[in-house]
PyMOL Python script that loads the backbone (N, CA, C, O; Angstrom):
from pymol import cmd

cmd.read_pdbstr("""\
ATOM      1  N   UNK A   1      32.392 -25.285 -14.305  1.00  0.00           N
ATOM      2  CA  UNK A   1      31.235 -24.921 -13.515  1.00  0.00           C
ATOM      3  C   UNK A   1      31.601 -23.722 -12.644  1.00  0.00           C
ATOM      4  O   UNK A   1      32.604 -23.763 -11.932  1.00  0.00           O
ATOM      5  N   UNK A   2      30.798 -22.650 -12.691  1.00  0.00           N
ATOM      6  CA  UNK A   2      31.068 -21.446 -11.923  1.00  0.00           C
ATOM      7  C   UNK A   2      30.390 -21.470 -10.566  1.00  0.00           C
ATOM      8  O   UNK A   2      29.532 -22.308 -10.289  1.00  0.00           O
ATOM      9  N   UNK A   3      30.792 -20.541  -9.742  1.00  0.00           N
ATOM     10  CA  UNK A   3      30.217 -20.410  -8.410  1.00  0.00           C
ATOM     11  C   UNK A   3      29.365 -19.146  -8.383  1.00  0.00           C
ATOM     12  O   UNK A   3      29.804 -18.084  -8.824  1.00  0.00           O
ATOM     13  N   UNK A   4      28.155 -19.266  -7.869  1.00  0.00           N
ATOM     14  CA  UNK A   4      27.246 -18.144  -7.762  1.00  0.00           C
ATOM     15  C   UNK A   4      27.245 -17.657  -6.319  1.00  0.00           C
ATOM     16  O   UNK A   4      26.946 -18.422  -5.402  1.00  0.00           O
ATOM     17  N   UNK A   5      27.575 -16.398  -6.120  1.00  0.00           N
ATOM     18  CA  UNK A   5      27.587 -15.808  -4.782  1.00  0.00           C
ATOM     19  C   UNK A   5      26.496 -14.762  -4.718  1.00  0.00           C
ATOM     20  O   UNK A   5      26.435 -13.851  -5.543  1.00  0.00           O
ATOM     21  N   UNK A   6      25.639 -14.907  -3.729  1.00  0.00           N
ATOM     22  CA  UNK A   6      24.561 -13.936  -3.534  1.00  0.00           C
ATOM     23  C   UNK A   6      24.769 -13.276  -2.186  1.00  0.00           C
ATOM     24  O   UNK A   6      24.792 -13.949  -1.156  1.00  0.00           O
ATOM     25  N   UNK A   7      24.921 -11.956  -2.190  1.00  0.00           N
ATOM     26  CA  UNK A   7      25.037 -11.229  -0.935  1.00  0.00           C
ATOM     27  C   UNK A   7      23.649 -10.994  -0.376  1.00  0.00           C
ATOM     28  O   UNK A   7      22.738 -10.589  -1.098  1.00  0.00           O
ATOM     29  N   UNK A   8      23.494 -11.245   0.898  1.00  0.00           N
ATOM     30  CA  UNK A   8      22.209 -11.043   1.549  1.00  0.00           C
ATOM     31  C   UNK A   8      22.317  -9.919   2.561  1.00  0.00           C
ATOM     32  O   UNK A   8      23.322  -9.794   3.260  1.00  0.00           O
ATOM     33  N   UNK A   9      21.283  -9.108   2.636  1.00  0.00           N
ATOM     34  CA  UNK A   9      21.248  -8.056   3.637  1.00  0.00           C
ATOM     35  C   UNK A   9      20.803  -8.652   4.958  1.00  0.00           C
ATOM     36  O   UNK A   9      20.536  -9.850   5.049  1.00  0.00           O
ATOM     37  N   UNK A  10      20.724  -7.816   5.980  1.00  0.00           N
ATOM     38  CA  UNK A  10      20.328  -8.279   7.304  1.00  0.00           C
ATOM     39  C   UNK A  10      18.979  -8.969   7.292  1.00  0.00           C
ATOM     40  O   UNK A  10      18.782  -9.955   8.002  1.00  0.00           O
ATOM     41  N   UNK A  11      18.048  -8.465   6.497  1.00  0.00           N
ATOM     42  CA  UNK A  11      16.700  -9.020   6.509  1.00  0.00           C
ATOM     43  C   UNK A  11      16.477 -10.054   5.407  1.00  0.00           C
ATOM     44  O   UNK A  11      15.340 -10.451   5.150  1.00  0.00           O
ATOM     45  N   UNK A  12      17.544 -10.487   4.762  1.00  0.00           N
ATOM     46  CA  UNK A  12      17.437 -11.506   3.721  1.00  0.00           C
ATOM     47  C   UNK A  12      16.445 -11.122   2.636  1.00  0.00           C
ATOM     48  O   UNK A  12      15.549 -11.899   2.307  1.00  0.00           O
ATOM     49  N   UNK A  13      16.599  -9.938   2.086  1.00  0.00           N
ATOM     50  CA  UNK A  13      15.684  -9.474   1.050  1.00  0.00           C
ATOM     51  C   UNK A  13      15.693 -10.384  -0.165  1.00  0.00           C
ATOM     52  O   UNK A  13      14.709 -10.434  -0.903  1.00  0.00           O
ATOM     53  N   UNK A  14      16.767 -11.092  -0.384  1.00  0.00           N
ATOM     54  CA  UNK A  14      16.843 -11.984  -1.529  1.00  0.00           C
ATOM     55  C   UNK A  14      15.842 -13.125  -1.383  1.00  0.00           C
ATOM     56  O   UNK A  14      15.392 -13.695  -2.377  1.00  0.00           O
ATOM     57  N   UNK A  15      15.499 -13.455  -0.144  1.00  0.00           N
ATOM     58  CA  UNK A  15      14.568 -14.542   0.104  1.00  0.00           C
ATOM     59  C   UNK A  15      13.116 -14.110  -0.029  1.00  0.00           C
ATOM     60  O   UNK A  15      12.239 -14.957  -0.196  1.00  0.00           O
ATOM     61  N   UNK A  16      12.847 -12.825   0.039  1.00  0.00           N
ATOM     62  CA  UNK A  16      11.478 -12.321   0.007  1.00  0.00           C
ATOM     63  C   UNK A  16      11.153 -11.821  -1.394  1.00  0.00           C
ATOM     64  O   UNK A  16      11.741 -10.854  -1.879  1.00  0.00           O
ATOM     65  N   UNK A  17      10.223 -12.487  -2.020  1.00  0.00           N
ATOM     66  CA  UNK A  17       9.768 -12.094  -3.354  1.00  0.00           C
ATOM     67  C   UNK A  17       8.325 -11.621  -3.237  1.00  0.00           C
ATOM     68  O   UNK A  17       7.452 -12.383  -2.821  1.00  0.00           O
ATOM     69  N   UNK A  18       8.073 -10.376  -3.600  1.00  0.00           N
ATOM     70  CA  UNK A  18       6.729  -9.819  -3.530  1.00  0.00           C
ATOM     71  C   UNK A  18       6.204  -9.533  -4.923  1.00  0.00           C
ATOM     72  O   UNK A  18       6.957  -9.165  -5.825  1.00  0.00           O
ATOM     73  N   UNK A  19       4.905  -9.707  -5.085  1.00  0.00           N
ATOM     74  CA  UNK A  19       4.271  -9.362  -6.355  1.00  0.00           C
ATOM     75  C   UNK A  19       4.187  -7.841  -6.464  1.00  0.00           C
ATOM     76  O   UNK A  19       4.407  -7.123  -5.489  1.00  0.00           O
ATOM     77  N   UNK A  20       3.870  -7.371  -7.643  1.00  0.00           N
ATOM     78  CA  UNK A  20       3.742  -5.930  -7.859  1.00  0.00           C
ATOM     79  C   UNK A  20       2.655  -5.341  -6.952  1.00  0.00           C
ATOM     80  O   UNK A  20       2.825  -4.252  -6.403  1.00  0.00           O
ATOM     81  N   UNK A  21       1.547  -6.059  -6.799  1.00  0.00           N
ATOM     82  CA  UNK A  21       0.456  -5.583  -5.944  1.00  0.00           C
ATOM     83  C   UNK A  21       0.877  -5.554  -4.475  1.00  0.00           C
ATOM     84  O   UNK A  21       0.517  -4.632  -3.742  1.00  0.00           O
ATOM     85  N   UNK A  22       1.638  -6.562  -4.045  1.00  0.00           N
ATOM     86  CA  UNK A  22       2.123  -6.574  -2.668  1.00  0.00           C
ATOM     87  C   UNK A  22       3.050  -5.393  -2.415  1.00  0.00           C
ATOM     88  O   UNK A  22       2.993  -4.770  -1.355  1.00  0.00           O
ATOM     89  N   UNK A  23       3.903  -5.083  -3.384  1.00  0.00           N
ATOM     90  CA  UNK A  23       4.797  -3.931  -3.238  1.00  0.00           C
ATOM     91  C   UNK A  23       4.004  -2.631  -3.120  1.00  0.00           C
ATOM     92  O   UNK A  23       4.336  -1.769  -2.307  1.00  0.00           O
ATOM     93  N   UNK A  24       2.968  -2.494  -3.926  1.00  0.00           N
ATOM     94  CA  UNK A  24       2.118  -1.296  -3.863  1.00  0.00           C
ATOM     95  C   UNK A  24       1.444  -1.204  -2.501  1.00  0.00           C
ATOM     96  O   UNK A  24       1.439  -0.140  -1.882  1.00  0.00           O
ATOM     97  N   UNK A  25       0.871  -2.321  -2.026  1.00  0.00           N
ATOM     98  CA  UNK A  25       0.216  -2.330  -0.717  1.00  0.00           C
ATOM     99  C   UNK A  25       1.199  -1.997   0.394  1.00  0.00           C
ATOM    100  O   UNK A  25       0.902  -1.176   1.261  1.00  0.00           O
ATOM    101  N   UNK A  26       2.373  -2.630   0.373  1.00  0.00           N
ATOM    102  CA  UNK A  26       3.371  -2.383   1.410  1.00  0.00           C
ATOM    103  C   UNK A  26       3.819  -0.925   1.404  1.00  0.00           C
ATOM    104  O   UNK A  26       3.957  -0.308   2.459  1.00  0.00           O
ATOM    105  N   UNK A  27       4.043  -0.382   0.217  1.00  0.00           N
ATOM    106  CA  UNK A  27       4.469   1.015   0.114  1.00  0.00           C
ATOM    107  C   UNK A  27       3.391   1.953   0.672  1.00  0.00           C
ATOM    108  O   UNK A  27       3.710   2.896   1.396  1.00  0.00           O
ATOM    109  N   UNK A  28       2.132   1.704   0.344  1.00  0.00           N
ATOM    110  CA  UNK A  28       1.041   2.546   0.842  1.00  0.00           C
ATOM    111  C   UNK A  28       0.875   2.421   2.353  1.00  0.00           C
ATOM    112  O   UNK A  28       0.652   3.419   3.038  1.00  0.00           O
ATOM    113  N   UNK A  29       0.982   1.215   2.872  1.00  0.00           N
ATOM    114  CA  UNK A  29       0.863   1.011   4.316  1.00  0.00           C
ATOM    115  C   UNK A  29       2.015   1.698   5.041  1.00  0.00           C
ATOM    116  O   UNK A  29       1.805   2.307   6.090  1.00  0.00           O
ATOM    117  N   UNK A  30       3.218   1.610   4.502  1.00  0.00           N
ATOM    118  CA  UNK A  30       4.366   2.288   5.111  1.00  0.00           C
ATOM    119  C   UNK A  30       4.182   3.806   5.077  1.00  0.00           C
ATOM    120  O   UNK A  30       4.523   4.496   6.037  1.00  0.00           O
ATOM    121  N   UNK A  31       3.650   4.314   3.990  1.00  0.00           N
ATOM    122  CA  UNK A  31       3.447   5.747   3.831  1.00  0.00           C
ATOM    123  C   UNK A  31       2.452   6.288   4.862  1.00  0.00           C
ATOM    124  O   UNK A  31       2.688   7.329   5.475  1.00  0.00           O
ATOM    125  N   UNK A  32       1.330   5.565   5.048  1.00  0.00           N
ATOM    126  CA  UNK A  32       0.290   5.990   5.991  1.00  0.00           C
ATOM    127  C   UNK A  32       0.597   5.556   7.423  1.00  0.00           C
ATOM    128  O   UNK A  32       0.127   6.187   8.370  1.00  0.00           O
ATOM    129  N   UNK A  33       1.372   4.498   7.593  1.00  0.00           N
ATOM    130  CA  UNK A  33       1.651   3.969   8.910  1.00  0.00           C
ATOM    131  C   UNK A  33       0.703   2.853   9.315  1.00  0.00           C
ATOM    132  O   UNK A  33       0.898   2.211  10.348  1.00  0.00           O
ATOM    133  N   UNK A  34      -0.319   2.621   8.507  1.00  0.00           N
ATOM    134  CA  UNK A  34      -1.285   1.546   8.772  1.00  0.00           C
ATOM    135  C   UNK A  34      -2.151   1.337   7.538  1.00  0.00           C
ATOM    136  O   UNK A  34      -2.152   2.149   6.613  1.00  0.00           O
ATOM    137  N   UNK A  35      -2.883   0.238   7.543  1.00  0.00           N
ATOM    138  CA  UNK A  35      -3.839  -0.036   6.466  1.00  0.00           C
ATOM    139  C   UNK A  35      -5.002  -0.822   7.041  1.00  0.00           C
ATOM    140  O   UNK A  35      -4.795  -1.893   7.611  1.00  0.00           O
ATOM    141  N   UNK A  36      -6.215  -0.319   6.906  1.00  0.00           N
ATOM    142  CA  UNK A  36      -7.405  -0.983   7.420  1.00  0.00           C
ATOM    143  C   UNK A  36      -8.163  -1.680   6.305  1.00  0.00           C
ATOM    144  O   UNK A  36      -8.394  -1.098   5.245  1.00  0.00           O
ATOM    145  N   UNK A  37      -8.549  -2.925   6.540  1.00  0.00           N
ATOM    146  CA  UNK A  37      -9.249  -3.730   5.537  1.00  0.00           C
ATOM    147  C   UNK A  37     -10.447  -4.412   6.189  1.00  0.00           C
ATOM    148  O   UNK A  37     -10.426  -4.712   7.382  1.00  0.00           O
ATOM    149  N   UNK A  38     -11.482  -4.651   5.405  1.00  0.00           N
ATOM    150  CA  UNK A  38     -12.691  -5.270   5.941  1.00  0.00           C
ATOM    151  C   UNK A  38     -12.495  -6.738   6.301  1.00  0.00           C
ATOM    152  O   UNK A  38     -13.240  -7.277   7.120  1.00  0.00           O
ATOM    153  N   UNK A  39     -11.509  -7.386   5.704  1.00  0.00           N
ATOM    154  CA  UNK A  39     -11.227  -8.797   5.984  1.00  0.00           C
ATOM    155  C   UNK A  39      -9.742  -9.050   5.751  1.00  0.00           C
ATOM    156  O   UNK A  39      -9.083  -8.257   5.079  1.00  0.00           O
ATOM    157  N   UNK A  40      -9.208 -10.137   6.292  1.00  0.00           N
ATOM    158  CA  UNK A  40      -7.796 -10.466   6.038  1.00  0.00           C
ATOM    159  C   UNK A  40      -7.572 -10.811   4.567  1.00  0.00           C
ATOM    160  O   UNK A  40      -8.443 -11.382   3.910  1.00  0.00           O
ATOM    161  N   UNK A  41      -6.414 -10.462   4.073  1.00  0.00           N
ATOM    162  CA  UNK A  41      -6.056 -10.769   2.691  1.00  0.00           C
ATOM    163  C   UNK A  41      -4.812 -11.649   2.688  1.00  0.00           C
ATOM    164  O   UNK A  41      -3.836 -11.383   3.388  1.00  0.00           O
ATOM    165  N   UNK A  42      -4.875 -12.706   1.879  1.00  0.00           N
ATOM    166  CA  UNK A  42      -3.789 -13.679   1.808  1.00  0.00           C
ATOM    167  C   UNK A  42      -2.453 -13.020   1.453  1.00  0.00           C
ATOM    168  O   UNK A  42      -1.414 -13.372   2.012  1.00  0.00           O
ATOM    169  N   UNK A  43      -2.487 -12.072   0.530  1.00  0.00           N
ATOM    170  CA  UNK A  43      -1.259 -11.398   0.098  1.00  0.00           C
ATOM    171  C   UNK A  43      -0.630 -10.618   1.243  1.00  0.00           C
ATOM    172  O   UNK A  43       0.593 -10.590   1.382  1.00  0.00           O
ATOM    173  N   UNK A  44      -1.465  -9.984   2.065  1.00  0.00           N
ATOM    174  CA  UNK A  44      -0.944  -9.216   3.197  1.00  0.00           C
ATOM    175  C   UNK A  44      -0.512 -10.154   4.323  1.00  0.00           C
ATOM    176  O   UNK A  44       0.485  -9.895   4.997  1.00  0.00           O
ATOM    177  N   UNK A  45      -1.252 -11.236   4.529  1.00  0.00           N
ATOM    178  CA  UNK A  45      -0.875 -12.210   5.554  1.00  0.00           C
ATOM    179  C   UNK A  45       0.469 -12.845   5.240  1.00  0.00           C
ATOM    180  O   UNK A  45       1.222 -13.193   6.150  1.00  0.00           O
ATOM    181  N   UNK A  46       0.774 -12.998   3.957  1.00  0.00           N
ATOM    182  CA  UNK A  46       2.082 -13.520   3.553  1.00  0.00           C
ATOM    183  C   UNK A  46       3.194 -12.570   4.004  1.00  0.00           C
ATOM    184  O   UNK A  46       4.261 -13.010   4.433  1.00  0.00           O
ATOM    185  N   UNK A  47       2.932 -11.262   3.904  1.00  0.00           N
ATOM    186  CA  UNK A  47       3.924 -10.285   4.358  1.00  0.00           C
ATOM    187  C   UNK A  47       4.039 -10.276   5.880  1.00  0.00           C
ATOM    188  O   UNK A  47       5.103  -9.962   6.413  1.00  0.00           O
ATOM    189  N   UNK A  48       2.961 -10.614   6.585  1.00  0.00           N
ATOM    190  CA  UNK A  48       3.019 -10.758   8.036  1.00  0.00           C
ATOM    191  C   UNK A  48       3.963 -11.918   8.379  1.00  0.00           C
ATOM    192  O   UNK A  48       4.802 -11.799   9.272  1.00  0.00           O
ATOM    193  N   UNK A  49       3.821 -13.029   7.667  1.00  0.00           N
ATOM    194  CA  UNK A  49       4.686 -14.193   7.894  1.00  0.00           C
ATOM    195  C   UNK A  49       6.145 -13.876   7.599  1.00  0.00           C
ATOM    196  O   UNK A  49       7.045 -14.413   8.245  1.00  0.00           O
ATOM    197  N   UNK A  50       6.380 -12.998   6.616  1.00  0.00           N
ATOM    198  CA  UNK A  50       7.748 -12.598   6.261  1.00  0.00           C
ATOM    199  C   UNK A  50       8.309 -11.533   7.186  1.00  0.00           C
ATOM    200  O   UNK A  50       9.475 -11.159   7.060  1.00  0.00           O
ATOM    201  N   UNK A  51       7.490 -11.032   8.123  1.00  0.00           N
ATOM    202  CA  UNK A  51       7.962 -10.036   9.077  1.00  0.00           C
ATOM    203  C   UNK A  51       7.940  -8.611   8.574  1.00  0.00           C
ATOM    204  O   UNK A  51       8.544  -7.732   9.190  1.00  0.00           O
ATOM    205  N   UNK A  52       7.249  -8.356   7.454  1.00  0.00           N
ATOM    206  CA  UNK A  52       7.193  -7.007   6.899  1.00  0.00           C
ATOM    207  C   UNK A  52       6.025  -6.197   7.466  1.00  0.00           C
ATOM    208  O   UNK A  52       6.070  -4.967   7.475  1.00  0.00           O
ATOM    209  N   UNK A  53       4.985  -6.881   7.937  1.00  0.00           N
ATOM    210  CA  UNK A  53       3.802  -6.232   8.495  1.00  0.00           C
ATOM    211  C   UNK A  53       3.389  -6.931   9.784  1.00  0.00           C
ATOM    212  O   UNK A  53       3.747  -8.085  10.023  1.00  0.00           O
ATOM    213  N   UNK A  54       2.626  -6.210  10.616  1.00  0.00           N
ATOM    214  CA  UNK A  54       1.936  -6.826  11.740  1.00  0.00           C
ATOM    215  C   UNK A  54       0.453  -6.774  11.445  1.00  0.00           C
ATOM    216  O   UNK A  54       0.006  -5.975  10.622  1.00  0.00           O
ATOM    217  N   UNK A  55      -0.313  -7.622  12.111  1.00  0.00           N
ATOM    218  CA  UNK A  55      -1.747  -7.707  11.870  1.00  0.00           C
ATOM    219  C   UNK A  55      -2.465  -7.676  13.209  1.00  0.00           C
ATOM    220  O   UNK A  55      -2.082  -8.381  14.143  1.00  0.00           O
ATOM    221  N   UNK A  56      -3.511  -6.853  13.301  1.00  0.00           N
ATOM    222  CA  UNK A  56      -4.304  -6.792  14.524  1.00  0.00           C
ATOM    223  C   UNK A  56      -5.756  -6.511  14.168  1.00  0.00           C
ATOM    224  O   UNK A  56      -6.075  -6.126  13.043  1.00  0.00           O
ATOM    225  N   UNK A  57      -6.626  -6.710  15.150  1.00  0.00           N
ATOM    226  CA  UNK A  57      -8.045  -6.436  14.952  1.00  0.00           C
ATOM    227  C   UNK A  57      -8.298  -4.964  15.231  1.00  0.00           C
ATOM    228  O   UNK A  57      -7.852  -4.430  16.246  1.00  0.00           O
ATOM    229  N   UNK A  58      -9.011  -4.316  14.328  1.00  0.00           N
ATOM    230  CA  UNK A  58      -9.335  -2.904  14.489  1.00  0.00           C
ATOM    231  C   UNK A  58     -10.552  -2.704  15.375  1.00  0.00           C
ATOM    232  O   UNK A  58     -11.182  -3.675  15.793  1.00  0.00           O
ATOM    233  N   UNK A  59     -10.889  -1.458  15.664  1.00  0.00           N
ATOM    234  CA  UNK A  59     -11.992  -1.139  16.577  1.00  0.00           C
ATOM    235  C   UNK A  59     -13.375  -1.502  16.037  1.00  0.00           C
ATOM    236  O   UNK A  59     -14.325  -1.611  16.811  1.00  0.00           O
ATOM    237  N   UNK A  60     -13.499  -1.686  14.757  1.00  0.00           N
ATOM    238  CA  UNK A  60     -14.795  -1.971  14.147  1.00  0.00           C
ATOM    239  C   UNK A  60     -14.879  -3.394  13.604  1.00  0.00           C
ATOM    240  O   UNK A  60     -15.705  -3.686  12.740  1.00  0.00           O
ATOM    241  N   UNK A  61     -14.021  -4.277  14.113  1.00  0.00           N
ATOM    242  CA  UNK A  61     -13.995  -5.647  13.629  1.00  0.00           C
ATOM    243  C   UNK A  61     -13.249  -5.806  12.325  1.00  0.00           C
ATOM    244  O   UNK A  61     -13.274  -6.873  11.712  1.00  0.00           O
ATOM    245  N   UNK A  62     -12.586  -4.746  11.901  1.00  0.00           N
ATOM    246  CA  UNK A  62     -11.800  -4.809  10.670  1.00  0.00           C
ATOM    247  C   UNK A  62     -10.411  -5.360  10.984  1.00  0.00           C
ATOM    248  O   UNK A  62     -10.113  -5.689  12.132  1.00  0.00           O
ATOM    249  N   UNK A  63      -9.587  -5.456   9.984  1.00  0.00           N
ATOM    250  CA  UNK A  63      -8.220  -5.942  10.139  1.00  0.00           C
ATOM    251  C   UNK A  63      -7.280  -4.783   9.829  1.00  0.00           C
ATOM    252  O   UNK A  63      -7.405  -4.121   8.799  1.00  0.00           O
ATOM    253  N   UNK A  64      -6.337  -4.552  10.739  1.00  0.00           N
ATOM    254  CA  UNK A  64      -5.394  -3.449  10.569  1.00  0.00           C
ATOM    255  C   UNK A  64      -3.988  -4.025  10.410  1.00  0.00           C
ATOM    256  O   UNK A  64      -3.519  -4.807  11.238  1.00  0.00           O
ATOM    257  N   UNK A  65      -3.340  -3.624   9.342  1.00  0.00           N
ATOM    258  CA  UNK A  65      -1.956  -4.018   9.077  1.00  0.00           C
ATOM    259  C   UNK A  65      -1.071  -2.804   9.297  1.00  0.00           C
ATOM    260  O   UNK A  65      -1.385  -1.701   8.850  1.00  0.00           O
ATOM    261  N   UNK A  66       0.045  -3.022   9.995  1.00  0.00           N
ATOM    262  CA  UNK A  66       1.007  -1.946  10.233  1.00  0.00           C
ATOM    263  C   UNK A  66       2.393  -2.421   9.791  1.00  0.00           C
ATOM    264  O   UNK A  66       2.711  -3.604   9.908  1.00  0.00           O
ATOM    265  N   UNK A  67       3.215  -1.503   9.285  1.00  0.00           N
ATOM    266  CA  UNK A  67       4.554  -1.907   8.842  1.00  0.00           C
ATOM    267  C   UNK A  67       5.490  -2.142  10.024  1.00  0.00           C
ATOM    268  O   UNK A  67       5.391  -1.469  11.050  1.00  0.00           O
ATOM    269  N   UNK A  68       6.379  -3.084   9.872  1.00  0.00           N
ATOM    270  CA  UNK A  68       7.449  -3.293  10.849  1.00  0.00           C
ATOM    271  C   UNK A  68       8.664  -2.500  10.375  1.00  0.00           C
ATOM    272  O   UNK A  68       8.665  -1.948   9.275  1.00  0.00           O
ATOM    273  N   UNK A  69       9.686  -2.449  11.204  1.00  0.00           N
ATOM    274  CA  UNK A  69      10.928  -1.800  10.775  1.00  0.00           C
ATOM    275  C   UNK A  69      11.499  -2.496   9.546  1.00  0.00           C
ATOM    276  O   UNK A  69      12.049  -1.850   8.654  1.00  0.00           O
ATOM    277  N   UNK A  70      11.361  -3.823   9.508  1.00  0.00           N
ATOM    278  CA  UNK A  70      11.852  -4.581   8.348  1.00  0.00           C
ATOM    279  C   UNK A  70      11.063  -4.207   7.085  1.00  0.00           C
ATOM    280  O   UNK A  70      11.636  -4.111   5.999  1.00  0.00           O
ATOM    281  N   UNK A  71       9.756  -3.998   7.230  1.00  0.00           N
ATOM    282  CA  UNK A  71       8.936  -3.592   6.088  1.00  0.00           C
ATOM    283  C   UNK A  71       9.338  -2.229   5.550  1.00  0.00           C
ATOM    284  O   UNK A  71       9.426  -2.024   4.339  1.00  0.00           O
ATOM    285  N   UNK A  72       9.578  -1.306   6.464  1.00  0.00           N
ATOM    286  CA  UNK A  72      10.034   0.036   6.042  1.00  0.00           C
ATOM    287  C   UNK A  72      11.395  -0.038   5.370  1.00  0.00           C
ATOM    288  O   UNK A  72      11.632   0.617   4.355  1.00  0.00           O
ATOM    289  N   UNK A  73      12.292  -0.841   5.943  1.00  0.00           N
ATOM    290  CA  UNK A  73      13.621  -0.998   5.354  1.00  0.00           C
ATOM    291  C   UNK A  73      13.545  -1.609   3.965  1.00  0.00           C
ATOM    292  O   UNK A  73      14.294  -1.221   3.068  1.00  0.00           O
ATOM    293  N   UNK A  74      12.640  -2.564   3.786  1.00  0.00           N
ATOM    294  CA  UNK A  74      12.462  -3.213   2.487  1.00  0.00           C
ATOM    295  C   UNK A  74      12.055  -2.177   1.435  1.00  0.00           C
ATOM    296  O   UNK A  74      12.621  -2.144   0.342  1.00  0.00           O
ATOM    297  N   UNK A  75      11.086  -1.346   1.761  1.00  0.00           N
ATOM    298  CA  UNK A  75      10.626  -0.301   0.826  1.00  0.00           C
ATOM    299  C   UNK A  75      11.729   0.721   0.586  1.00  0.00           C
ATOM    300  O   UNK A  75      11.951   1.122  -0.557  1.00  0.00           O
ATOM    301  N   UNK A  76      12.426   1.153   1.635  1.00  0.00           N
ATOM    302  CA  UNK A  76      13.490   2.143   1.483  1.00  0.00           C
ATOM    303  C   UNK A  76      14.629   1.613   0.613  1.00  0.00           C
ATOM    304  O   UNK A  76      15.249   2.375  -0.129  1.00  0.00           O
ATOM    305  N   UNK A  77      14.905   0.316   0.701  1.00  0.00           N
ATOM    306  CA  UNK A  77      15.984  -0.279  -0.096  1.00  0.00           C
ATOM    307  C   UNK A  77      15.640  -0.296  -1.579  1.00  0.00           C
ATOM    308  O   UNK A  77      16.538  -0.308  -2.421  1.00  0.00           O
ATOM    309  N   UNK A  78      14.355  -0.299  -1.908  1.00  0.00           N
ATOM    310  CA  UNK A  78      13.931  -0.315  -3.307  1.00  0.00           C
ATOM    311  C   UNK A  78      13.973   1.061  -3.965  1.00  0.00           C
ATOM    312  O   UNK A  78      13.987   1.170  -5.191  1.00  0.00           O
ATOM    313  N   UNK A  79      13.993   2.086  -3.161  1.00  0.00           N
ATOM    314  CA  UNK A  79      13.950   3.446  -3.714  1.00  0.00           C
ATOM    315  C   UNK A  79      15.304   3.986  -4.031  1.00  0.00           C
ATOM    316  O   UNK A  79      15.423   5.117  -4.502  1.00  0.00           O
TER     317      UNK A  79
END
""", "prot")
cmd.dss("prot")
cmd.show_as("cartoon", "prot")
cmd.util.cbc("prot")
cmd.orient("prot")
């Protein structure tokens, strides 16, 4: 029986699994610095729970997601 060793980065990227659509959304939000949506989205809220995005109410009752430093680091590590 062998031993499996997994190296983890500071933000435990090995623990965070994102779908292809989540990666696209995160990359676009990081690029613009924010993302405005008419309603909350479960996929984005999952990234809020993982610490990759923050969520706040926008000026028009919309939902605004912004990247955290961890979110930017996650995208930069993939490139």
